N, C-alpha and C positions, 0 to 999 in steps of 0.2 A: 876368860873366853872373849874372844874378839867377835863382835856381831854388830851390823848396822841396823839389825832389825830389832828394836826394843820389844816388839810384840813377841817374837820368838824367845827372847830371853826371859820375858814375864811368864810365858807358858812353861818354860823350863823350870824356873823357880817354883811355880805352882805345883808342878809334877813332883819336884823334889821334896816339897813340903808334905805332899800326900804320901810319898814313900816313907818319909820320916814317921809320919803318923801310923803307917801300916806297920812298920818295924816296932814301934812302941806298943802297938797292939798285940804283936806276937810275943813281945816280952811279958806282957800281961797275961796271955794265954798260957805261957810257960809257967809263970808263978802261980796260976790258978789250976795247974795240972790238967789242962784241957787235953783232949784226945790227939794223939799224933797226927791222925788223919787231917783234923782241922787245921793244926799248925802247919802241916806240909802244904795245905791248899793256899794258905796265906803266904808261905814262903815262895810258892810257885807264882803267885800273883805279884809279889815283890820283885822277883827276878824278871818276870815279863815287863814290869814298869821300868826297872833300871835299864833293861835292853832297849826299851823304847827311847828313853832319855839319851842313852849312849849313841843311838843311831842318829839322832837329831844333831848331837854335838859333833859326831864324826862327819856327817854331811856338811855342816856348817865349816868345819875345819878343811875338808876337801874342797869346797867351793872357793873358800878364801885363798887356798894354796894354788888352785888351778887358775883363778882369775889373775894372780900375780906372777905368773911364770915367765913373762917377758923380761922381767928384770933380774932373773936367776941365771947363773951359769949351768952348763950341762952337769957338772958335778952336783951343784946345789938341787938340781931338778931331780937327779938320781937318788940323792939322800932323801929328798921329800917323798918320792915314790916308795922307796924302801920303808920309811917311817909309816906312810899310810897303810902299806901291806901289813906291816907289824900290827898296827892298830886294828885293822880289820880282823886279823887273825885272832887277836886277843878278845875282841868284842863278840866273836861268834862262839 
């Protein structure tokens, strides 16, 4: 990931570590035969956290691409736009 803001990168890594802990927690819950409702609640929280991280990464990517459009050809710009649209659709 290209970013000029080390603080954003640090926050993303922190969030990802938290998500990793949540996933390990769900594995433990499954092994302990916890109720499906509890497991689903945790999985919903994990999905929300992953979406939040995805949004920040996508915003960073889009900002980087948009700030560097001047040195791109029309075809390269179109390819970037197509790529961004695909990523947005996958993220939602």
